[in-house]
C-alpha positions in Angstrom: -26.2 28.2 2.7 -23.7 27.2 0.1 -24.7 23.5 0.4 -28.3 24.3 -0.1 -27.5 26.5 -3.1 -25.4 23.7 -4.6 -28.2 21.1 -4.0 -30.8 23.4 -5.7 -28.4 24.0 -8.6 -27.9 20.2 -9.0 -31.6 19.5 -9.1 -32.2 22.4 -11.5 -29.5 21.1 -13.8 -31.0 17.6 -13.8 -34.5 18.9 -14.7 -33.1 20.9 -17.7 -31.5 17.8 -19.2 -33.8 15.9 -21.7 -31.7 12.7 -21.6 -31.7 10.0 -18.9 -29.0 10.8 -16.4 -26.6 8.4 -14.8 -24.2 9.6 -12.1 -21.3 7.3 -11.1 -19.6 7.6 -7.7 -16.4 5.8 -6.8 -15.5 4.8 -3.2 -18.5 6.4 -1.5 -17.3 5.0 1.9 -15.4 8.3 2.1 -18.6 10.3 1.9 -21.0 11.1 4.7 -23.8 8.5 4.5 -26.6 11.0 5.1 -25.4 13.1 2.2 -25.3 10.2 -0.2 -28.7 8.9 1.0 -30.1 12.3 -0.2 -28.8 11.6 -3.7 -30.3 8.1 -3.6 -33.7 9.4 -2.5 -33.6 12.0 -5.3 -32.9 9.2 -7.8 -36.0 7.3 -6.5 -38.2 10.4 -6.8 -37.0 11.1 -10.4 -35.6 9.2 -13.4 -32.0 9.9 -12.4 -29.8 6.8 -11.8 -26.9 6.5 -9.4 -24.2 3.9 -9.7 -21.6 3.7 -6.9 -18.8 1.5 -5.6 -18.3 1.1 -1.9 -15.6 -0.8 -0.1 -17.0 -2.4 3.0 -13.6 -3.8 4.0 -12.3 -0.2 4.5 -15.3 1.0 6.3 -17.7 -1.7 7.7 -20.2 1.0 8.8 -21.2 1.4 5.1 -23.4 -1.7 5.4 -26.4 0.5 6.3 -25.7 2.6 3.2 -25.5 -0.4 0.9 -29.1 -1.4 2.0 -30.4 1.8 0.5 -29.5 0.7 -3.1 -32.2 -1.0 -5.2 -29.6 -3.3 -6.8 -26.5 -4.6 -5.2 -23.7 -6.6 -6.8 -20.5 -7.9 -5.0 -17.5 -7.3 -7.2 -14.5 -9.6 -7.4 -11.1 -8.4 -6.4 -8.4 -8.1 -9.1 -5.4 -10.4 -9.4 -1.8 -9.0 -9.3 -1.5 -9.5 -13.1 -4.8 -7.8 -13.8 -3.8 -4.7 -11.7 -0.4 -4.6 -13.3 -1.8 -4.7 -16.8 -4.3 -1.9 -16.0 -1.8 0.4 -14.3 0.9 -0.3 -16.9 -1.5 0.8 -19.6 -2.4 3.9 -17.7 1.3 4.8 -17.3 2.0 4.3 -21.0 -0.9 6.5 -22.0 -0.3 9.2 -19.4 3.4 9.8 -18.5 5.7 11.6 -20.8 8.8 10.0 -19.3 9.4 6.3 -19.2 8.3 4.8 -15.9 10.2 1.8 -14.6 8.1 -1.4 -14.5 9.4 -2.1 -11.0 7.7 1.1 -9.8 4.3 -0.1 -11.0 5.0 -3.5 -9.3 5.8 -1.7 -6.1 2.6 0.4 -6.2 0.6 -2.8 -6.6 2.4 -4.5 -3.7 1.6 -1.5 -1.5 -2.1 -1.7 -2.6 -2.3 -5.4 -1.6 -0.5 -4.7 1.7 -2.5 -1.6 2.8 -5.7 -1.4 0.7 -7.7 -3.8 -1.3 -6.8 -5.0 -4.8 -8.8 -2.7 -7.0 -7.6 -0.3 -9.8 -9.0 2.9 -8.2 -6.3 3.3 -5.6 -3.6 2.7 -8.1 -5.0 5.3 -10.5 -5.3 7.7 -7.6 -1.7 7.2 -6.7 -0.6 7.7 -10.4 -2.5 11.0 -10.4 -0.7 12.1 -7.2 2.8 11.2 -8.4 2.3 12.5 -11.9 3.8 15.9 -11.3 6.8 14.3 -9.5 7.7 11.7 -12.1 7.2 14.2 -15.0 9.5 16.8 -13.5 13.1 17.3 -14.9 14.8 16.6 -11.6 15.2 12.8 -11.2 14.5 11.2 -7.9 16.0 8.0 -6.7 13.9 4.9 -5.8 14.1 5.6 -2.0 12.7 9.1 -2.4 9.9 7.8 -4.8 9.1 5.0 -2.4 8.6 7.5 0.4 6.2 9.4 -1.7 4.3 6.3 -2.5 4.1 5.1 1.1 2.6 8.5 2.1 -0.4 7.7 -0.1 -1.6 5.2 2.5 -3.1 6.3 5.8 -2.1 3.1 7.6 1.6 3.8 6.8 1.4 7.5 7.9 0.2 6.5 11.4 2.7 3.7 12.0 3.2 3.5 15.8 6.9 4.1 16.1 6.8 3.7 19.9 5.3 0.2 19.6 7.8 -0.7 16.9 10.6 0.7 19.1 9.5 -1.3 22.1 9.2 -4.5 20.1 12.6 -4.2 18.4 14.4 -3.1 21.6 13.4 -6.3 23.2 14.4 -8.5 20.2 17.5 -10.7 20.0 20.8 -8.9 19.2 21.0 -10.8 15.9 17.5 -9.4 14.9 18.6 -5.9 15.6 21.8 -6.2 13.7 20.0 -7.8 10.8 17.4 -5.0 10.7 20.2 -2.4 10.7 21.9 -4.1 7.7 18.5 -4.3 6.0 17.7 -0.6 6.4 21.3 0.2 5.2 20.8 -2.0 2.2 17.7 -0.1 1.0 19.0 3.3 2.0 22.3 2.9 0.2 21.1 1.0 -2.9 17.8 2.9 -3.3 16.2 -0.4 -4.3 12.5 -1.1 -4.2 13.0 -4.8 -3.8 15.5 -7.2 -2.2 16.0 -10.8 -3.4 16.0 -13.8 -1.1 19.6 -14.3 -2.0 20.4 -10.8 -0.8 18.4 -11.4 2.4 20.4 -14.5 3.2 23.6 -12.6 2.6 22.6 -10.0 5.1 21.7 -12.7 7.5 25.1 -14.3 7.1 26.9 -11.0 7.5 24.9 -10.3 10.7 25.8 -13.7 12.1 29.4 -13.2 11.4 29.5 -9.8 13.0 28.8 -11.4 16.4 30.2 -14.9 15.8 26.8 -16.4 15.7 26.2 -19.8 14.1 24.2 -19.6 10.9 20.9 -21.5 10.9 18.5 -21.5 8.0 15.6 -22.4 10.1 16.3 -19.4 12.3 16.6 -17.3 9.2 13.2 -18.4 8.1 11.7 -17.7 11.5 13.3 -14.2 11.4 11.8 -13.4 8.1 8.4 -14.7 9.3 8.6 -12.5 12.4 9.5 -9.4 10.3 6.5 -10.0 8.1 4.2 -10.5 11.1 5.2 -7.1 12.7 4.9 -5.2 9.4 8.5 -4.6 8.4 9.1 -6.9 5.4 6.9 -8.9 3.1 7.1 -11.0 0.0 6.1 -9.4 -3.3 3.0 -10.5 -5.1 5.0 -10.5 -8.3 6.7 -13.8 -7.2 5.8 -16.7 -9.4 4.7 -18.6 -6.3 1.3 -17.3 -5.1 0.8 -19.4 -2.0 0.9 -16.8 0.8 -1.2 -18.8 3.3 1.8 -21.0 4.1 4.3 -18.2 4.1 6.8 -19.7 6.5 7.0 -22.9 4.4 7.8 -21.0 1.3 10.1 -18.2 2.4 13.0 -19.5 0.4 10.8 -19.9 -2.7 9.8 -16.2 -2.8 12.4 -14.4 -4.9 11.4 -10.8 -4.2 10.7 -9.0 -0.9 10.0 -5.3 -0.1 10.1 -3.1 2.9 6.6 -2.4 4.2 7.7 0.6 6.3 10.1 3.4 5.3 13.8 2.2 5.6 14.7 5.6 7.0 11.9 5.3 9.7 13.3 1.9 10.6 16.9 3.3 10.7 15.8 6.1 13.1 14.3 3.4 15.4 17.4 1.3 15.3 19.7 4.4 16.0 17.6 5.2 19.1 18.1 1.6 20.3 21.9 1.6 19.6 22.3 5.0 21.3 20.3 3.7 24.4 22.4 0.6 24.8 25.7 1.8 23.4 26.2 -1.3 21.2 29.7 -1.8 20.0 30.7 -4.3 17.3 
């Protein structure tokens, strides 16, 4: 078979090399465990070394595979600043056209939200969007953000039905606020929204139904939207205490949409059409 031929070719190549060989694998949690175990066994039978990174958080079943290694070391996650410095350097060395700093920040926020804070995912994303950003036709931020969100499996399988059910049972003020929020991102093509702009959207939403403004209710609203995966505070905020999110909502200056604004808009349109809301 082709697999057997490739394996025999691999072993033949290794035997013909006079130097010590070291093979480096990244993110082996995406490989079949039995296949990689074959590489490890070959390394033990020969002088070939294998170095690999594995993310147990993404695939807990890799624990059995980790036990096969002779030496294991747990690596620390990267901070927001460390990831930004790494990706910003890669962008400056790779892209022919200038890439907005905010785009790099948004990539890192998505990594923190849907992956684990390591450079590999960011570099993979830059590789995927390289043809798009280097083409002559310019894309707006909304179009670029859609491409970036598609790089994460958890975003591609967002359960629209569950989201629809949750929002349809929400208070009228919440539904109107979400409609204003999705319109804001769609019309302005922004990657981020400030806390000042969020408060303005809340005030407009209240005024549209003669609802009394309440900052505690506003904070509860933002906390709820974060908990259900619609909105979150950016890690680029100077304040890094995210454990007490509800206490610091007004202190985070930048927020971003976790889901696609157009996806949210389609859910809201379905709700409006069903209930025939008039304002």
